[in-house]
C-alpha positions as YAML, in Angstrom:
chain: A
units: angstrom
residues:
- id: 1
  name: MET
  ca: [70.05, 37.41, 114.72]
- id: 2
  name: GLU
  ca: [67.89, 39.91, 112.86]
- id: 3
  name: TYR
  ca: [69.31, 42.79, 114.92]
- id: 4
  name: LEU
  ca: [72.83, 42.27, 113.45]
- id: 5
  name: VAL
  ca: [71.89, 43.58, 109.99]
- id: 6
  name: PRO
  ca: [70.77, 47.04, 111.23]
- id: 7
  name: ILE
  ca: [73.83, 47.28, 113.51]
- id: 8
  name: PHE
  ca: [76.12, 46.39, 110.60]
- id: 9
  name: CYS
  ca: [74.39, 48.97, 108.36]
- id: 10
  name: LEU
  ca: [74.70, 51.64, 111.06]
- id: 11
  name: LEU
  ca: [78.40, 50.84, 111.54]
- id: 12
  name: LEU
  ca: [78.95, 51.03, 107.79]
- id: 13
  name: LEU
  ca: [77.16, 54.41, 107.65]
- id: 14
  name: VAL
  ca: [79.31, 55.80, 110.49]
- id: 15
  name: LEU
  ca: [82.50, 54.68, 108.74]
- id: 16
  name: LEU
  ca: [81.35, 56.22, 105.47]
- id: 17
  name: VAL
  ca: [80.59, 59.57, 107.14]
- id: 18
  name: PHE
  ca: [83.97, 59.49, 108.90]
- id: 19
  name: PHE
  ca: [86.01, 58.84, 105.74]
- id: 20
  name: VAL
  ca: [84.10, 61.39, 103.67]
- id: 21
  name: GLY
  ca: [83.99, 64.11, 106.33]
- id: 22
  name: TYR
  ca: [87.45, 63.80, 107.88]
- id: 23
  name: PRO
  ca: [89.36, 65.73, 105.18]
- id: 24
  name: LEU
  ca: [86.88, 68.61, 105.54]
- id: 25
  name: VAL
  ca: [87.23, 69.02, 109.29]
- id: 26
  name: GLY
  ca: [90.40, 67.13, 110.17]
- id: 27
  name: ALA
  ca: [93.07, 69.12, 108.29]
- id: 28
  name: ALA
  ca: [95.84, 69.85, 110.76]
- id: 29
  name: THR
  ca: [97.26, 73.32, 111.12]
- id: 30
  name: THR
  ca: [100.49, 74.48, 112.70]
- id: 31
  name: PRO
  ca: [100.82, 77.23, 115.31]
- id: 32
  name: PHE
  ca: [101.68, 79.62, 112.45]
- id: 33
  name: GLY
  ca: [98.46, 78.84, 110.58]
- id: 34
  name: LEU
  ca: [100.07, 76.72, 107.86]
- id: 35
  name: ARG
  ca: [98.41, 73.47, 106.87]
- id: 36
  name: GLU
  ca: [100.39, 70.25, 106.71]
- id: 37
  name: GLY
  ca: [100.17, 70.28, 102.90]
- id: 38
  name: GLU
  ca: [101.76, 73.74, 102.93]
- id: 39
  name: HIS
  ca: [104.93, 72.31, 104.49]
- id: 40
  name: GLN
  ca: [105.19, 69.71, 101.74]
- id: 41
  name: ARG
  ca: [104.62, 72.40, 99.10]
- id: 42
  name: LEU
  ca: [107.43, 74.50, 100.61]
- id: 43
  name: VAL
  ca: [109.82, 71.52, 100.67]
- id: 44
  name: GLU
  ca: [109.01, 70.75, 97.03]
- id: 45
  name: ARG
  ca: [109.51, 74.40, 96.04]
- id: 46
  name: ARG
  ca: [112.87, 74.45, 97.85]
- id: 47
  name: GLU
  ca: [113.99, 71.42, 95.84]
- id: 48
  name: GLN
  ca: [112.78, 73.02, 92.60]
- id: 49
  name: LEU
  ca: [114.71, 76.21, 93.32]
- id: 50
  name: LEU
  ca: [117.88, 74.29, 94.17]
- id: 51
  name: ALA
  ca: [117.56, 72.36, 90.91]
- id: 52
  name: GLY
  ca: [116.98, 75.64, 89.06]
- id: 53
  name: ILE
  ca: [120.12, 77.18, 90.54]
- id: 54
  name: LYS
  ca: [122.12, 74.10, 89.58]
- id: 55
  name: GLU
  ca: [120.68, 74.19, 86.07]
- id: 56
  name: ILE
  ca: [121.55, 77.83, 85.41]
- id: 57
  name: GLU
  ca: [125.04, 77.20, 86.83]
- id: 58
  name: PHE
  ca: [125.46, 74.39, 84.32]
- id: 59
  name: ASP
  ca: [124.03, 76.48, 81.48]
- id: 60
  name: GLN
  ca: [126.38, 79.33, 82.40]
- id: 61
  name: ALA
  ca: [129.33, 76.95, 82.34]
- id: 62
  name: MET
  ca: [128.30, 75.87, 78.84]
- id: 63
  name: GLY
  ca: [128.06, 79.51, 77.71]
- id: 64
  name: LYS
  ca: [124.31, 79.65, 77.13]
- id: 65
  name: PHE
  ca: [123.73, 82.91, 79.06]
- id: 66
  name: PRO
  ca: [125.20, 86.37, 78.77]
- id: 67
  name: GLU
  ca: [126.81, 87.28, 82.12]
- id: 68
  name: GLY
  ca: [124.24, 89.97, 83.05]
- id: 69
  name: GLU
  ca: [121.27, 87.70, 82.40]
- id: 70
  name: TYR
  ca: [122.86, 84.88, 84.39]
- id: 71
  name: GLN
  ca: [123.49, 87.13, 87.41]
- id: 72
  name: GLN
  ca: [119.93, 88.46, 87.32]
- id: 73
  name: MET
  ca: [118.39, 84.98, 87.11]
- id: 74
  name: ARG
  ca: [120.61, 83.66, 89.89]
- id: 75
  name: GLN
  ca: [119.73, 86.57, 92.18]
- id: 76
  name: GLN
  ca: [116.01, 86.02, 91.58]
- id: 77
  name: LEU
  ca: [116.28, 82.30, 92.33]
- id: 78
  name: GLU
  ca: [118.39, 82.90, 95.42]
- id: 79
  name: ALA
  ca: [115.97, 85.52, 96.75]
- id: 80
  name: GLU
  ca: [113.01, 83.20, 96.28]
- id: 81
  name: ALA
  ca: [114.95, 80.31, 97.83]
- id: 82
  name: MET
  ca: [115.77, 82.41, 100.89]
- id: 83
  name: GLY
  ca: [112.09, 83.29, 101.29]
- id: 84
  name: VAL
  ca: [111.10, 79.62, 101.10]
- id: 85
  name: LEU
  ca: [113.85, 78.67, 103.57]
- id: 86
  name: HIS
  ca: [112.65, 81.36, 105.96]
- id: 87
  name: GLN
  ca: [109.08, 80.05, 105.75]
- id: 88
  name: LEU
  ca: [110.31, 76.51, 106.39]
- id: 89
  name: ASP
  ca: [112.29, 77.74, 109.40]
- id: 90
  name: LEU
  ca: [109.18, 79.39, 110.80]
- id: 91
  name: PHE
  ca: [107.19, 76.27, 110.09]
- id: 92
  name: LYS
  ca: [109.63, 74.17, 112.07]
- id: 93
  name: GLY
  ca: [110.15, 76.81, 114.74]
- id: 94
  name: GLN
  ca: [113.90, 77.06, 114.09]
- id: 95
  name: PRO
  ca: [114.60, 80.60, 112.84]
- id: 96
  name: GLY
  ca: [118.42, 80.21, 112.75]
- id: 97
  name: ARG
  ca: [118.47, 77.14, 110.54]
- id: 98
  name: GLY
  ca: [118.35, 79.05, 107.22]
- id: 99
  name: LYS
  ca: [122.07, 79.84, 107.32]
- id: 100
  name: ALA
  ca: [122.98, 76.14, 107.55]
- id: 101
  name: LEU
  ca: [120.73, 75.37, 104.60]
- id: 102
  name: GLU
  ca: [122.16, 78.28, 102.63]
- id: 103
  name: ALA
  ca: [125.67, 76.92, 103.30]
- id: 104
  name: ARG
  ca: [124.54, 73.47, 102.13]
- id: 105
  name: ILE
  ca: [123.10, 74.94, 98.91]
- id: 106
  name: GLU
  ca: [126.35, 76.81, 98.25]
- id: 107
  name: LYS
  ca: [128.30, 73.59, 98.88]
- id: 108
  name: ASP
  ca: [126.11, 71.72, 96.38]
- id: 109
  name: ILE
  ca: [126.59, 74.47, 93.79]
- id: 110
  name: LEU
  ca: [130.37, 74.40, 94.29]
- id: 111
  name: ALA
  ca: [130.36, 70.61, 93.82]
- id: 112
  name: LEU
  ca: [128.39, 71.06, 90.59]
- id: 113
  name: ARG
  ca: [130.90, 73.64, 89.34]
- id: 114
  name: GLN
  ca: [133.74, 71.23, 90.06]
- id: 115
  name: HIS
  ca: [131.87, 68.49, 88.16]
- id: 116
  name: VAL
  ca: [131.38, 70.77, 85.15]
- id: 117
  name: ARG
  ca: [135.09, 71.68, 85.13]
- id: 118
  name: SER
  ca: [136.19, 68.06, 85.33]
- id: 119
  name: HIS
  ca: [133.86, 66.71, 82.63]
- id: 120
  name: CYS
  ca: [133.22, 67.49, 78.98]
- id: 121
  name: PRO
  ca: [130.18, 69.77, 78.58]
- id: 122
  name: SER
  ca: [129.15, 67.92, 75.40]
- id: 123
  name: CYS
  ca: [129.39, 64.25, 76.29]
- id: 124
  name: GLY
  ca: [130.19, 64.22, 80.02]
- id: 125
  name: ALA
  ca: [133.44, 62.26, 79.65]
- id: 126
  name: ASN
  ca: [136.11, 62.70, 82.32]
- id: 127
  name: ARG
  ca: [138.55, 65.51, 81.64]
- id: 128
  name: ARG
  ca: [142.09, 66.02, 82.90]
- id: 129
  name: PRO
  ca: [143.30, 69.54, 83.69]
- id: 130
  name: THR
  ca: [145.81, 69.46, 80.82]
- id: 131
  name: ASP
  ca: [143.36, 68.26, 78.12]
- id: 132
  name: ARG
  ca: [142.67, 70.64, 75.26]
- id: 133
  name: PHE
  ca: [140.18, 68.33, 73.54]
- id: 134
  name: CYS
  ca: [137.68, 65.78, 74.82]
- id: 135
  name: ALA
  ca: [138.89, 62.19, 74.46]
- id: 136
  name: GLY
  ca: [135.30, 60.99, 74.02]
- id: 137
  name: CYS
  ca: [133.84, 63.33, 71.42]
- id: 138
  name: GLY
  ca: [136.67, 65.64, 70.32]
- id: 139
  name: THR
  ca: [135.11, 68.88, 71.58]
- id: 140
  name: ARG
  ca: [137.68, 71.65, 72.01]
- id: 141
  name: PHE
  ca: [137.79, 73.05, 75.53]
- id: 142
  name: GLU
  ca: [137.74, 76.85, 75.89]
- id: 143
  name: GLU
  ca: [140.90, 77.19, 77.98]
- id: 144
  name: ALA
  ca: [143.71, 74.68, 77.96]
- id: 145
  name: GLY
  ca: [144.56, 73.70, 81.51]
- id: 146
  name: ALA
  ca: [141.37, 75.15, 83.08]
- id: 147
  name: ALA
  ca: [139.90, 72.57, 85.37]
...
């Protein structure tokens, strides 16, 4: 019975060494040299860039940017997004997949533009194509009949 205590202590020591040492030696890498955490970072950055593109689209629709500044910011975000998509494609071993994702991003941006045109920029109330003023807050729309 006295031999169980040293065995238990030895087992506990082995488990402790395993849990402390595993992150140092057990980090998985891909064939391209990227760590698993790198893939997650790329996915998060892709989502941030998509949100940024949507945000500047919305801000442009509300008239917050001069046209030249808007185009420059959009081009920068799109270029960075394409780089991230390319890295994700390499990570997954599917180099042709970037075009499908680019089409999906453009589709999402088009849907956001349609949403902005069909809602009041001030309060978000639904807007008919013939409305000149918002029924919810009274904001005057720039162009009558523009939807």
